[in-house]
C-alpha positions, 0 to 999 in steps of 0.5 A: 913326141909321137914316137915317145907316146907310141912307146908309152902306149905299148908299155901300158898295154904290156903292163895290163896284159901282165897284170891280167896273166898274173890274176891281178885286176885293176882297182875298179874291178876289185870293187866289182868283185865284192859281189856274189852273182846269182843267176835266176831262171824262171818263166817270165813269159808264156803260159805260167809267166805269172808264177815265174814272175812271182818266183823272181820277185821271191828271190829278189825279196830274199836278196833285199833282206840279205843285203840290208839289215832288217832287225824286225824280220825274224829269219836267219841273217836278216839282222846282218849286212854284207857277207864274207867281209863285205860281199853282197848278192847280185842277181842276174835274171833270165827268162826260160819261157817255160821251154827246156831248150831255152832254160838250158841255153840260159844256164850256159850263158849265165855260167859262161858269159855272166860268170854267176856263182850259183843258179836258182830256178827253174819252176818248170821241172822240165826246165830245171832238169837240163839247166841243173845238169849244166850247173852240175857239169860246171860244178855250180850250185843249183838251188831249186825251190818249187820244181816238184818232179821227184826225178830231179832228186833221184839222179845218181851222182848229183852233188850240187843240186838242192830242192827245198819243196816237196815232190810229186811222189810225196804228194801222190801218196798224200792224195791217196791217203785223202781218198782213203780218209774220205771213204772212211769219214764221209757217208756213202763216199765210195771213191773207187776210180781215179782219172789223171789229167796232166801236161805232157812234160817232165813234171806232168808225166812223172806226177802221173807215174807216181799217181798210178803207183800210189793209186795201185798201192791204195786199192784205187783203179785208174780209168782215165790217163789223159796228157795234154800239150802245155799252153793249150788253147783248148782242152775240150777233147781232153776233158771230154775223154776224162768225163766219158770215164766219169772217175770218182776222183781226179788228180791234175798236174796242170799249171798256170793258165792251163789249170784255169782253162781246165776248170772252165772246160769242166764247167762248160761240159757240166762235169765235176768228179766227187773230188779233185786233187791238184799238184803244184801251181794253178790250184795254188795260185791266188791270182788264178783262184781269184780270177776263177771266183766261185768256179775255183771252189771245192777243188783241193790240192797240196799247199806249202803256204797260203795267206791263211797259214799266217797264224802257223807261220808268223815270221812270214808277215814281215817278209811278205810285205817286201814281196808284195811291194814287188808283186803289186800286192799279190801274196806268197803262194806255195811255189814262190815262197820256196824260192825265198827259202832257197836263197836264204838257205844258200846264204846261211850255207855260205856264211857257215862255210866261210868260203865261196868254194862251191864244193865246200858250200855244197858239203856244208848244205848237206852237213847241217839242218837249217832253220827256216821260219818260212817253211811249214816244218821250220827247218830244211835238211837235205838227203842224198840227191838234194831233196829237203827231207823235212819238206811239208805240205797240207792238203787244202780245199778252196771254200769261198775263195779261201784255202782251208786246211783239211788234211792231215786232220791234226792240221785241219781248220775246216771240214771238207765239202764232199762231194764237190758241189755241182756247177748249178748248185754254187 
């Protein structure tokens, strides 16, 4: 009997090996294969963890909509359930810590060990850069919602990288237009000089480069160029350097907790420029704005979404209910909503392509204009390199803790408060 059982065991092992060699999986694995695994890479810890956690919640919101029928939600595919004859999306979430090397390693692990079909991330441009190169080499789609460095979509030969948000190149030109508009419309504005403060990363350095080019083209002189280490515990030296040059305007490429520290340091040193315009998170973050209270007021920045835009984007309301259930009531901001958009557009492309071949889906993403009710323009379309050529933002100013639209004037709901009020006048 022992001899017989041993022979049976050997035959079973041989049978399993043959089925695996032929690519035939046992029945339980077939059920498991009815999923499309998407890997997310966001900074869930570190100085921009709040933003990263909301970006993760944003992708989860999109997947909840896509995997279940939601007839009350007015976005494409919300009334469907399941994909390609019953497939569902499953997320595998990872923490980049905001560090490029960690993000790159996580991208490799997600693809090689977790077997994800595509990646979404990574908030920090400095992480999106190497992580997306891992995806490119593996011929995996990388959907980027919020990383703003224009360098990401200027890389030659990229076929699988797509970004839905605007870039720091576009925002730099927009900020300079705001300065010219203020000089034209505000009495004795006389804005001539510009200071730059930015994190020493792919995002910050590229934003500063674009700011210098836009300033030169607009006739403004950069008098302060000050980088700092992300996650700084003290910005006294950097803010003092900018203050010593006393620029009329300040452009800041400062994320998360670093932004709050910058504002608090400016107050401590009792310095404020005539106008301050800020890229990306930090300024856009409703939690940070609330934490800063009146100190956050009168700063400006580019904004793709804030709750004050609800009347312009009615489809957001029902989606945001799901998002808030995952964030403890915190609403979308400009960055997090882009991650929901990225996932929804990817799902539309899969459905239209009727294929899970990444090359076919990538070509489908390029070949179509995608309805996107969560975007300011209402549509998404990708140019060579993967940039959404229909991305829009509005320059807002925080007034009384609310993001007021001020530029372009046809989108404005409020006049700017200029110059910024001194700290002792608030």
